[in-house]
C-alpha positions in Angstrom: -50.2 19.8 -32.1 -51.9 16.6 -31.0 -50.3 16.7 -27.6 -48.6 13.3 -28.2 -45.0 12.4 -28.9 -42.0 10.4 -27.9 -40.3 10.2 -24.5 -36.9 11.1 -26.0 -36.4 13.6 -28.8 -33.2 13.7 -30.9 -33.1 16.5 -33.4 -30.9 19.0 -35.3 -29.6 21.3 -32.6 -30.5 24.3 -34.6 -34.2 23.4 -34.4 -34.4 23.7 -30.7 -36.0 27.1 -30.7 -38.7 26.0 -33.1 -39.5 22.9 -31.1 -39.4 24.6 -27.7 -41.5 27.5 -28.9 -43.9 25.0 -30.4 -44.3 23.3 -27.0 -42.7 20.0 -28.1 -39.9 19.8 -25.5 -40.0 19.5 -21.8 -37.9 21.8 -19.6 -34.8 20.1 -18.3 -33.7 22.5 -15.6 -34.5 20.1 -12.7 -32.7 17.2 -14.3 -29.7 19.2 -15.5 -29.2 21.0 -12.2 -29.1 17.6 -10.5 -26.8 16.0 -13.0 -23.5 15.3 -11.3 -21.6 15.5 -14.6 -23.1 18.7 -16.0 -19.8 20.5 -15.5 -18.2 18.2 -18.1 -20.3 19.9 -20.8 -19.3 23.3 -22.4 -22.0 25.9 -22.4 -22.1 26.0 -26.2 -23.8 22.5 -26.3 -26.5 23.5 -23.7 -29.7 24.7 -25.5 -31.7 27.3 -23.6 -34.7 29.4 -24.4 -35.5 32.3 -22.0 -32.9 30.9 -19.5 -34.6 27.5 -19.5 -32.6 24.4 -20.5 -34.5 22.3 -23.1 -31.7 20.1 -24.5 -28.1 19.3 -24.5 -25.7 17.6 -27.0 -23.8 14.5 -26.1 -21.6 15.0 -29.1 -20.6 17.7 -31.7 -20.5 17.5 -35.5 -18.8 20.1 -37.6 -17.4 20.8 -41.0 -13.8 20.4 -42.1 -11.9 20.3 -45.4 -11.4 16.8 -46.7 -8.7 16.4 -49.3 -7.6 13.9 -51.9 -3.9 13.4 -51.3 -3.4 11.8 -54.7 -4.9 14.8 -56.5 -2.9 17.3 -54.4 0.3 15.4 -55.1 -0.5 15.4 -58.9 -1.2 19.2 -58.7 2.0 19.8 -56.6 0.2 21.5 -53.7 -0.2 20.9 -49.9 -3.4 21.0 -47.9 -4.3 24.7 -47.6 -4.1 26.6 -44.3 -5.5 29.9 -45.7 -8.1 31.1 -48.3 -5.3 32.2 -50.6 -3.7 28.7 -50.5 -7.1 27.2 -51.1 -7.6 29.2 -54.2 -4.1 28.4 -55.4 -4.7 24.7 -54.8 -8.0 24.8 -56.7 -6.4 26.4 -59.7 -3.6 23.8 -59.6 -6.0 20.9 -59.4 -8.0 22.3 -62.4 -4.7 22.7 -64.4 -3.9 19.1 -63.6 -7.2 18.1 -65.1 -8.9 17.3 -61.8 -12.0 18.5 -60.1 -12.0 21.3 -57.4 -14.3 21.3 -54.4 -17.6 19.8 -53.5 -20.1 21.2 -51.1 -23.8 21.7 -50.4 -25.6 24.7 -51.9 -29.2 23.9 -51.0 -31.4 27.0 -50.5 -32.2 26.2 -46.9 -30.5 25.6 -43.5 -28.0 23.2 -45.0 -26.9 25.9 -47.3 -26.5 28.4 -44.4 -24.6 25.8 -42.4 -22.1 25.4 -45.3 -21.9 29.1 -46.1 -21.3 30.3 -42.6 -17.6 29.5 -42.3 -16.8 31.3 -45.6 -19.0 34.3 -44.7 -17.4 34.7 -41.3 -13.9 34.3 -42.8 -14.4 37.6 -44.5 -15.6 39.2 -41.3 -19.4 38.7 -41.5 -21.2 38.4 -38.1 -24.8 38.1 -37.1 -24.0 40.4 -34.1 -23.3 43.3 -36.5 -24.1 42.2 -40.1 -22.3 44.2 -42.8 -22.8 44.0 -46.5 -19.2 44.1 -47.7 -18.1 40.7 -46.1 -21.1 39.1 -47.8 -20.1 40.5 -51.2 -16.5 39.3 -50.7 -17.5 35.8 -49.7 -20.1 35.4 -52.4 -17.5 36.7 -54.9 -15.1 34.0 -53.9 -17.7 31.3 -54.4 -18.7 32.8 -57.8 -15.1 32.7 -58.8 -15.1 29.0 -58.1 -18.2 28.3 -60.2 -16.8 30.5 -63.1 -13.5 28.6 -63.1 -15.2 25.2 -62.9 -13.7 24.5 -59.4 -17.3 24.2 -58.1 -20.2 22.8 -60.2 -23.3 24.8 -60.3 -25.2 21.5 -59.7 -24.1 22.0 -56.1 -27.0 24.4 -55.7 -29.2 21.3 -55.6 -26.9 19.0 -53.5 -27.5 18.2 -49.9 -24.5 17.2 -47.8 -24.6 13.6 -48.9 -24.1 14.0 -52.6 -21.0 16.2 -52.4 -19.2 13.7 -50.3 -20.2 10.8 -52.5 -18.9 12.7 -55.4 -15.6 13.4 -53.6 -15.3 9.8 -52.4 -15.7 8.6 -56.0 -12.3 10.3 -56.8 -11.1 13.1 -59.0 -11.8 16.1 -56.8 -9.3 17.9 -54.6 -11.5 18.9 -51.8 -14.9 18.4 -50.0 -16.3 20.8 -47.4 -18.0 18.2 -45.3 -18.2 16.7 -41.8 -16.7 14.3 -39.4 -19.7 12.1 -39.8 -18.3 11.0 -43.2 -15.5 8.9 -41.8 -17.3 5.7 -42.5 -18.2 6.6 -46.0 -14.6 7.6 -46.7 -13.3 4.3 -45.3 -15.7 2.2 -47.2 -15.8 4.1 -50.5 -12.6 6.1 -51.2 -9.9 4.2 -53.2 -7.3 6.9 -52.7 -5.3 8.4 -49.9 -7.3 11.1 -48.1 -7.1 13.4 -45.1 -8.7 16.3 -43.3 -7.6 19.8 -42.3 -9.5 22.5 -40.5 -11.5 24.8 -42.9 -9.0 27.6 -43.7 -11.1 30.4 -42.5 -8.5 32.3 -40.5 -8.8 33.8 -37.1 -12.2 35.5 -37.7 -13.9 32.6 -39.3 -16.3 30.4 -37.4 -17.3 26.8 -37.8 -20.7 25.8 -36.5 -20.7 23.2 -33.7 -23.6 21.2 -35.0 -25.0 17.8 -34.3 -28.1 16.5 -32.6 -29.6 17.8 -29.5 -31.2 15.4 -27.0 -34.3 16.3 -25.0 -37.4 14.9 -23.3 -40.6 15.2 -25.2 -43.1 17.6 -23.7 -45.8 14.9 -23.5 -43.7 12.0 -22.2 -45.5 10.0 -19.5 -42.2 8.7 -18.3 -39.9 11.7 -18.0 -37.8 10.3 -15.2 -37.1 7.2 -17.2 -36.4 9.3 -20.3 -33.8 11.3 -18.3 -32.2 8.1 -17.0 -31.9 6.9 -20.6 -30.2 10.2 -21.7 -27.9 10.2 -18.7 -26.7 6.7 -19.2 -26.3 6.9 -23.0 -25.9 10.2 -24.8 -24.7 12.2 -21.8 -22.3 9.5 -20.4 -18.6 9.3 -20.9 -19.0 5.9 -22.5 -21.7 7.2 -24.8 -19.4 10.0 -26.0 -16.7 7.5 -26.8 -19.1 5.3 -28.7 -20.2 8.3 -30.8 -16.5 8.9 -31.7 -15.8 5.3 -32.5 -18.8 4.6 -34.6 -19.3 7.8 -36.7 -16.4 10.1 -35.7 -18.5 12.6 -33.7 -16.6 14.7 -31.2 -17.8 14.0 -27.7 -19.2 17.0 -25.9 -18.0 15.8 -22.5 -14.5 17.0 -21.6 -13.4 13.6 -20.3 -14.6 11.7 -23.3 -13.1 14.3 -25.7 -9.7 13.5 -24.1 -9.9 9.8 -24.8 -7.4 8.1 -27.2 -10.2 7.5 -29.6 -10.3 11.2 -30.3 -6.7 12.4 -29.7 -5.0 9.6 -31.6 -7.1 9.6 -34.8 -5.6 11.8 -37.5 -9.0 12.3 -39.1 -10.8 13.4 -36.0 -8.0 15.5 -34.5 -8.4 18.3 -37.2 -12.1 18.7 -36.3 -11.1 18.9 -32.6 -8.7 21.6 -33.6 -11.5 23.5 -35.3 -13.6 23.3 -32.2 -10.9 24.9 -30.1 -9.9 27.6 -32.6 -13.0 28.4 -34.6 -16.0 26.7 -32.9 -19.2 28.8 -33.1 -22.5 28.3 -31.4 -25.2 26.8 -33.7 -27.3 28.8 -34.3 -25.7 32.1 -33.5 -26.8 33.5 -30.2 -27.3 36.9 -31.9 -30.3 35.5 -33.8 -33.6 35.7 -31.8 -35.1 32.3 -31.3 -38.2 33.0 -33.3 -36.1 34.2 -36.3 -33.6 31.3 -36.6 -35.5 29.4 -39.3 -36.1 32.5 -41.4 -32.5 33.7 -41.1 -31.2 30.3 -42.1 -33.6 30.2 -45.1 -32.6 33.7 -46.3 -28.9 33.0 -46.1 -29.3 29.6 -47.6 -31.3 31.0 -50.5 -28.7 33.6 -51.3 -25.8 31.1 -51.1 -27.6 28.8 -53.4 -28.5 31.6 -55.8 -24.9 32.6 -56.2 -23.8 29.0 -56.8 -26.4 28.4 -59.4 -25.6 31.7 -61.1 -29.1 33.2 -60.5 -27.8 35.9 -58.2 -24.7 38.1 -58.4 -22.7 38.6 -55.2 -24.0 42.1 -54.9 -27.6 41.0 -55.4 -27.2 38.2 -52.9 -25.7 40.5 -50.3 -28.5 43.0 -50.7 -31.1 40.2 -50.4 -29.6 38.9 -47.2 -29.2 42.4 -45.6 -32.8 43.3 -46.4 -34.1 40.2 -44.7 -31.8 40.4 -41.7 -32.8 44.0 -41.1 -36.2 42.7 -40.1 -35.2 39.6 -38.2 -32.2 40.5 -36.0 
């Protein structure tokens, strides 16, 4: 609003539309078209508005299912590969006197981010939103809170608290991201691992992470681009992201490095990208509606977890809002 700002902008990829529509980002078409390594990047990490490139992602972050191997051994179950197996594992963990699953239920974009895989696992899509898949997904989550597998306190948790709770021990699972590798290594005093979220063939897992762009009011755009090209968008930069925080490099050559392929904790996330990766946000959502859609779904997700909304009421609430936004 004050026509000032940084040369380089690093932001939640889902916020690109808001920032570009607000005039905060400079178009990157000229730079991207002249970028010799542009072909190394999949289209899903290139952020466009009205066919104009405004940002790209040097790396990808996404959700997986972390598990406590000690708890699963005590409960006599294996890491789940389907929703039915997940429900069975949760029941077994509770019977063994352990906790179930931790996740974020905030009534905002974080909630929508965590809800999306489960909603789509039951067949929900922003391309053609239907009520029944929403009811089914919300009913599953309600069953978790009713059994005690998921605490209702999760409705107030961001993505940090659930993983801290998981890392403290005593819970079978955590729906959380590859960025938690460092926390797991430094905090968890038990054997742990990761598997892809068991969302089946229909389920989608958002390819999140930060977008990188040039600020609209930069007085040094060429230098800003040089910085991006040599850091975030370079092969070396992608490998650094994987080594330091476990992010999956967006560049094809960096993603094939030993740092990614030989790490048993990173490999499941790479598998999710290949089998269930979904654009974040969904391309079916008009740019001007992204924030409102995320808020509506996040509020419904949080309401079911807290017990303030029934699955039917939450589904009706989402459908009513989406009808005017999609």
